[in-house]
C-alpha positions as CSV (number, residue, x, y, z in Angstrom):
1,M,-21.4,-34.3,-39.1
2,A,-22.2,-35.4,-36.2
3,V,-21.3,-38.6,-34.3
4,K,-24.0,-41.7,-34.1
5,I,-22.8,-43.0,-30.1
6,G,-24.5,-45.3,-28.6
7,I,-24.6,-45.9,-24.1
8,V,-24.0,-49.0,-22.3
9,G,-24.4,-48.6,-18.8
10,M,-27.4,-46.6,-18.0
11,N,-26.9,-45.9,-14.2
12,G,-26.2,-42.3,-12.6
13,I,-22.9,-41.8,-14.9
14,G,-24.4,-43.6,-18.0
15,N,-27.9,-40.7,-17.8
16,H,-24.7,-37.5,-17.5
17,H,-23.0,-38.8,-20.3
18,A,-26.8,-39.2,-22.2
19,V,-27.0,-35.6,-21.6
20,C,-24.0,-34.2,-22.1
21,H,-24.2,-36.3,-25.6
22,K,-27.4,-34.4,-26.0
23,E,-26.6,-30.5,-25.3
24,D,-23.3,-31.5,-27.8
25,E,-23.9,-30.5,-31.9
26,L,-21.4,-32.7,-32.3
27,A,-23.3,-35.5,-31.0
28,D,-25.8,-37.8,-32.1
29,L,-27.2,-40.1,-29.2
30,V,-28.5,-43.1,-31.3
31,A,-28.6,-45.5,-28.2
32,V,-28.7,-47.1,-25.0
33,C,-27.6,-50.4,-23.2
34,D,-27.7,-52.2,-19.6
35,V,-28.7,-55.4,-19.3
36,V,-30.8,-54.8,-16.0
37,K,-33.7,-53.8,-18.7
38,E,-35.8,-51.5,-16.6
39,R,-32.9,-49.1,-17.1
40,A,-32.1,-49.1,-20.7
41,D,-36.4,-48.5,-21.2
42,A,-36.4,-45.6,-18.6
43,A,-33.2,-44.1,-20.6
44,A,-34.4,-44.5,-24.4
45,E,-37.2,-43.1,-23.3
46,K,-36.3,-40.1,-21.4
47,Y,-33.4,-39.5,-24.7
48,G,-35.7,-40.3,-27.0
49,V,-33.6,-43.3,-28.3
50,K,-33.8,-47.2,-29.0
51,A,-32.6,-49.4,-26.0
52,Y,-31.2,-52.5,-25.9
53,Y,-30.1,-54.8,-23.2
54,S,-27.1,-56.8,-24.9
55,L,-23.7,-54.9,-27.0
56,K,-24.1,-57.5,-29.8
57,D,-28.1,-56.7,-30.3
58,M,-27.2,-52.9,-30.1
59,I,-23.7,-52.8,-32.0
60,E,-25.8,-54.8,-34.8
61,N,-28.9,-53.5,-35.0
62,E,-27.6,-49.9,-35.3
63,P,-24.0,-50.6,-37.1
64,D,-24.1,-47.0,-38.5
65,I,-23.0,-45.8,-34.3
66,E,-19.4,-45.0,-34.8
67,V,-18.7,-44.5,-31.0
68,I,-19.5,-47.0,-27.5
69,D,-19.7,-44.6,-24.9
70,V,-18.7,-47.5,-21.7
71,T,-20.0,-46.6,-18.4
72,T,-20.6,-49.2,-16.3
73,G,-19.6,-49.3,-13.3
74,G,-18.6,-52.2,-10.7
75,I,-16.1,-53.3,-8.1
76,D,-14.4,-50.1,-7.9
77,N,-15.9,-48.6,-10.2
78,G,-14.4,-50.6,-12.8
79,S,-14.9,-53.8,-13.0
80,W,-17.3,-53.3,-15.7
81,H,-15.5,-51.4,-18.1
82,F,-13.0,-54.2,-19.7
83,E,-15.3,-56.7,-21.9
84,P,-17.9,-54.1,-23.6
85,A,-14.8,-52.1,-24.1
86,M,-13.2,-55.2,-25.5
87,E,-16.7,-55.7,-27.6
88,A,-17.0,-52.7,-29.4
89,I,-13.5,-52.3,-30.3
90,G,-13.8,-56.4,-31.4
91,Y,-16.7,-54.3,-33.7
92,G,-14.3,-51.5,-34.9
93,K,-15.9,-48.8,-33.0
94,H,-14.7,-46.2,-31.2
95,V,-14.5,-46.4,-27.1
96,L,-15.1,-43.4,-24.4
97,V,-14.3,-45.4,-21.2
98,E,-15.3,-43.9,-17.7
99,K,-12.8,-43.8,-15.4
100,P,-11.3,-46.5,-13.8
101,L,-9.8,-47.7,-17.6
102,C,-10.2,-51.0,-16.3
103,H,-10.1,-52.3,-13.0
104,D,-7.0,-55.1,-13.6
105,I,-3.3,-53.8,-14.3
106,R,-3.4,-56.9,-16.7
107,E,-7.1,-55.8,-18.2
108,A,-5.8,-52.3,-19.0
109,R,-2.4,-53.7,-21.0
110,E,-4.5,-55.8,-22.9
111,L,-7.3,-52.8,-23.9
112,V,-5.3,-50.0,-24.9
113,A,-2.5,-52.1,-26.7
114,Y,-6.2,-54.2,-28.7
115,A,-7.0,-50.6,-28.9
116,E,-3.4,-49.9,-31.1
117,K,-4.2,-52.8,-32.4
118,Q,-7.4,-52.5,-34.0
119,K,-6.9,-49.2,-35.0
120,V,-9.8,-47.4,-33.3
121,Y,-9.9,-44.3,-30.8
122,L,-9.6,-45.6,-26.9
123,G,-10.7,-42.3,-24.5
124,C,-10.9,-42.1,-21.7
125,N,-13.4,-39.9,-19.3
126,L,-9.5,-37.8,-17.3
127,N,-12.8,-34.9,-17.2
128,H,-11.2,-32.9,-14.1
129,Y,-7.9,-31.5,-16.3
130,F,-10.2,-29.9,-18.8
131,T,-11.8,-26.9,-16.8
132,E,-10.7,-23.0,-17.8
133,P,-8.1,-22.8,-15.4
134,A,-6.1,-26.1,-15.7
135,A,-6.5,-24.4,-20.0
136,R,-4.7,-21.6,-18.4
137,G,-2.4,-23.2,-16.1
138,K,-1.7,-25.0,-20.0
139,Q,-0.8,-21.6,-21.4
140,Y,1.6,-20.4,-18.3
141,V,4.1,-23.8,-19.1
142,E,3.8,-23.9,-22.7
143,N,4.7,-19.9,-22.7
144,G,7.4,-20.7,-20.6
145,E,6.1,-18.8,-17.3
146,I,6.6,-21.8,-15.1
147,G,10.4,-22.8,-16.2
148,E,12.1,-25.9,-14.6
149,L,9.4,-27.9,-12.5
150,V,10.3,-27.4,-9.2
151,Y,7.4,-29.3,-7.5
152,C,3.9,-29.8,-7.3
153,L,1.5,-30.3,-5.2
154,A,-2.3,-31.7,-5.2
155,K,-5.4,-32.2,-2.8
156,M,-8.3,-34.1,-4.2
157,G,-11.0,-35.8,-2.8
158,F,-14.2,-35.2,-0.9
159,N,-15.0,-32.7,2.5
160,G,-16.7,-34.7,5.5
161,G,-15.5,-35.6,8.8
162,E,-16.4,-37.9,11.0
163,A,-19.3,-36.4,11.3
164,N,-21.0,-36.7,7.7
165,Y,-19.4,-41.0,7.9
166,G,-21.4,-43.4,7.3
167,L,-20.7,-46.6,5.9
168,A,-20.8,-47.9,2.5
169,G,-23.3,-50.7,2.5
170,S,-22.5,-51.0,-1.7
171,D,-21.1,-53.9,-2.1
172,K,-19.3,-52.2,-5.0
173,V,-17.5,-50.5,-2.1
174,K,-17.9,-52.6,0.4
175,G,-14.9,-54.9,2.1
176,H,-12.8,-53.5,-0.7
177,P,-9.9,-51.7,0.6
178,Y,-8.6,-50.0,-2.8
179,F,-12.5,-48.6,-3.8
180,H,-11.0,-45.1,-3.3
181,M,-7.3,-45.8,-5.0
182,K,-8.1,-47.6,-7.4
183,A,-12.3,-45.2,-7.8
184,F,-10.3,-42.0,-7.6
185,L,-7.2,-42.0,-7.5
186,T,-6.9,-41.7,-11.1
187,H,-7.9,-37.6,-11.5
188,P,-5.2,-36.4,-9.3
189,L,-2.9,-38.6,-10.7
190,S,-4.2,-37.3,-14.8
191,V,-3.5,-33.6,-13.7
192,M,-0.2,-34.0,-12.5
193,R,0.8,-36.4,-15.3
194,H,-0.9,-33.8,-17.0
195,F,1.1,-30.8,-16.4
196,C,5.0,-33.0,-15.3
197,G,4.3,-35.6,-17.0
198,D,5.6,-38.7,-16.1
199,I,6.2,-40.1,-13.2
200,T,9.1,-42.9,-12.4
201,H,9.6,-43.4,-8.5
202,I,6.3,-43.8,-6.3
203,Q,5.6,-43.9,-2.4
204,T,3.0,-44.0,0.2
205,F,1.3,-44.2,2.7
206,S,-2.2,-44.8,3.1
207,D,-4.5,-45.0,6.5
208,R,-8.6,-44.9,7.9
209,P,-9.4,-43.3,11.0
210,G,-10.6,-43.8,13.8
211,F,-14.3,-43.9,12.3
212,R,-13.9,-46.2,10.1
213,R,-12.3,-48.6,12.2
214,N,-14.8,-49.2,14.2
215,A,-17.1,-48.9,12.3
216,G,-15.9,-52.0,10.2
217,D,-14.9,-50.3,7.7
218,V,-11.6,-51.5,5.5
219,M,-10.8,-48.8,2.7
220,A,-7.9,-47.0,2.9
221,S,-9.2,-43.7,2.5
222,I,-6.0,-41.4,3.4
223,N,-3.1,-41.8,0.5
224,S,0.0,-39.9,1.6
225,I,1.5,-40.1,-1.9
226,H,4.9,-39.0,-2.8
227,V,6.1,-38.9,-6.6
228,R,9.5,-38.3,-8.0
229,F,9.0,-36.2,-12.3
230,Q,10.9,-38.2,-15.5
231,N,12.1,-34.4,-15.6
232,G,13.9,-34.6,-12.0
233,G,10.9,-32.2,-10.5
234,V,9.2,-34.0,-6.9
235,G,5.9,-33.6,-6.0
236,Y,3.1,-34.6,-3.3
237,L,-0.7,-36.0,-3.3
238,L,-3.0,-35.9,-0.3
239,S,-5.9,-38.1,-1.4
240,Q,-8.9,-38.6,1.6
241,R,-11.7,-39.6,0.8
242,G,-14.5,-37.5,3.1
243,D,-12.3,-38.0,6.5
244,A,-12.4,-34.5,6.8
245,V,-12.6,-31.4,5.3
246,Y,-9.5,-29.6,3.3
247,G,-8.3,-26.4,4.3
248,L,-6.9,-23.8,1.9
249,G,-7.4,-24.6,-1.8
250,G,-10.8,-26.4,-1.7
251,W,-11.5,-29.6,-2.6
252,W,-9.5,-30.0,-5.6
253,S,-6.6,-27.6,-5.6
254,L,-3.1,-28.0,-7.7
255,E,0.2,-25.9,-7.3
256,M,3.3,-26.2,-10.0
257,A,6.6,-24.6,-8.9
258,G,8.3,-23.9,-11.2
259,S,12.2,-21.8,-11.6
260,K,9.9,-19.3,-13.5
261,G,6.5,-19.0,-12.0
262,T,4.4,-20.3,-9.7
263,F,0.7,-21.4,-11.0
264,C,-2.1,-22.8,-8.1
265,I,-5.8,-23.7,-9.0
266,E,-8.5,-24.0,-6.8
267,N,-11.6,-26.0,-6.4
268,C,-10.5,-27.1,-9.3
269,V,-12.8,-25.1,-12.3
270,E,-13.3,-22.2,-10.0
271,K,-10.1,-20.2,-10.0
272,I,-6.0,-19.8,-10.9
273,S,-3.0,-18.0,-9.5
274,Y,0.3,-17.1,-10.8
275,W,3.1,-15.6,-9.5
276,K,6.3,-14.7,-10.9
277,A,9.6,-15.5,-9.8
278,E,11.0,-12.3,-10.6
279,K,15.2,-10.7,-9.6
280,G,15.4,-9.1,-6.7
281,V,12.1,-10.4,-4.5
282,P,12.4,-11.0,-1.1
283,A,13.2,-14.3,0.4
284,I,10.8,-13.9,3.0
285,S,9.4,-11.1,4.4
286,T,7.0,-8.9,2.3
287,P,4.3,-11.4,-0.1
288,I,4.1,-11.6,-3.9
289,V,1.1,-10.4,-5.3
290,P,0.0,-12.5,-7.6
291,E,-1.7,-12.6,-11.2
292,V,-5.7,-13.7,-10.6
293,T,-8.2,-14.9,-12.7
294,D,-11.0,-15.4,-11.0
295,Y,-13.9,-17.7,-13.3
296,G,-16.5,-16.9,-11.3
297,T,-18.2,-20.7,-11.5
298,T,-18.3,-23.8,-9.0
299,D,-20.3,-25.7,-11.7
300,F,-17.4,-29.3,-11.2
301,N,-20.2,-31.2,-13.8
302,R,-19.4,-28.8,-16.8
303,T,-16.6,-31.1,-17.0
304,F,-17.9,-34.0,-18.7
305,N,-19.4,-31.9,-21.2
306,N,-15.7,-30.5,-21.8
307,R,-14.3,-33.4,-21.7
308,L,-16.9,-35.7,-24.0
309,H,-17.1,-32.3,-26.9
310,A,-13.1,-32.5,-26.6
311,F,-13.4,-36.9,-27.8
312,L,-16.0,-36.0,-30.6
313,E,-13.3,-33.1,-32.0
314,D,-10.6,-35.2,-32.2
315,V,-12.7,-38.0,-33.4
316,S,-14.3,-36.2,-36.2
317,N,-10.9,-34.4,-36.8
318,K,-9.2,-37.8,-37.2
319,V,-6.4,-37.0,-35.4
320,P,-3.0,-38.9,-35.2
321,F,-4.4,-41.8,-32.4
322,D,-1.2,-40.7,-30.0
323,Q,-3.0,-37.6,-30.0
324,L,-6.5,-38.3,-28.6
325,R,-6.5,-36.0,-26.0
326,A,-7.2,-38.5,-22.6
327,N,-6.7,-41.4,-24.7
328,G,-6.3,-44.7,-23.6
329,R,-2.5,-44.6,-23.4
330,D,-3.0,-41.5,-20.8
331,A,-5.7,-43.4,-18.8
332,L,-2.5,-47.0,-18.2
333,A,-0.1,-44.6,-17.1
334,V,-2.7,-43.0,-14.9
335,L,-3.0,-46.5,-13.8
336,E,0.1,-48.3,-13.4
337,Y,0.5,-44.9,-10.8
338,T,-2.1,-46.2,-8.8
339,F,-1.4,-49.6,-8.5
340,A,2.1,-49.0,-7.5
341,V,0.3,-46.5,-5.2
342,I,-1.1,-50.5,-3.8
343,E,1.7,-51.9,-3.8
344,S,4.5,-49.5,-1.7
345,Y,1.3,-49.3,0.9
346,E,1.1,-53.0,1.1
347,R,5.3,-52.8,0.9
348,G,5.2,-50.5,4.6
349,G,6.1,-47.9,2.2
350,E,8.8,-48.9,0.2
351,M,9.8,-46.6,-3.2
352,V,8.0,-48.4,-5.9
353,R,8.5,-48.1,-9.9
354,P,5.5,-48.0,-12.0
355,H,5.3,-51.1,-14.6
356,P,6.4,-49.0,-18.2
357,L,4.5,-47.6,-20.5
358,P,4.6,-49.8,-23.6
359,P,6.4,-47.4,-26.8
360,L,4.5,-45.1,-28.9
361,H,5.2,-46.8,-32.2
362,G,3.3,-43.7,-33.9
363,D,1.1,-43.6,-37.2
364,P,1.7,-44.0,-40.9
365,L,0.0,-41.6,-42.2
366,F,0.8,-38.9,-39.7
367,L,4.7,-38.9,-39.2
368,R,6.1,-37.8,-42.5
């Protein structure tokens, strides 16, 4: 049976979620909500559902709604997530939140704790690893074809350069130095954690190019982040917001190297290559021929369909709370890393240990 859904926040990303839900056999979009009446009315007409202008009214007038999809924005693309998510959880509804989980780390910790207390599903749109190349990479890891982690290299951001630059006019961006960190680092950090596990140490050097400085732009748009994983491997993340054009691997690439093999994903959805470490392989002179799987797609937007469908699958199947894919705890982890990035930057590149995650208690209905 389809899951009944209400969406709150009907700007661009809310409409994108609505299209995904309308295409998904597991979804039954019932209503939309926005404090801007015109947005709610336009979306309601477009998708053939009811319009509401407060979340309270939507929930109380549509008691059969099971999931509230929070697609609000705000400062750094996240300051309007906490309030509607907490309100929906208070009504006992399952919640899916756009990234970042919250704008403030203290609110994020409270949100995750409240969802656990109320025994509802809390998920986040960590959509970047809901792809065919990522699934193949996870197979390499789980099949033992990577072995012990040696390093992970990630490049994620936006292609651009000086010729394409324009000073942001939006108040959610303008004057906020950590916009890129808070609005985007959730994605690459979540992918690194998905493959390599928890991060225990972070060191950051960030800056902005001259053309941003000359325009009065305060955003720390170039992020060079060195990490240590709990399992002993090391990693590096380079993220920039349209300050240059990415080279090899494209705008989104991740290389995971271990004692038994290495894989590299290029352009997120496009392809994955795997190099096997074998005895007798020359150290330098002869290149190793990789196994390449090219999926023949460049449509990044399908990651939204994949991720939303996975959430609805998990809700429908009533999976244990800690086994919900891309759950609130996962989103909190990468937000803790983001705030550690900010702290390291503010302290001139000092090494920072992220705040520990809350303990896992386990669901007594599933633990035997």
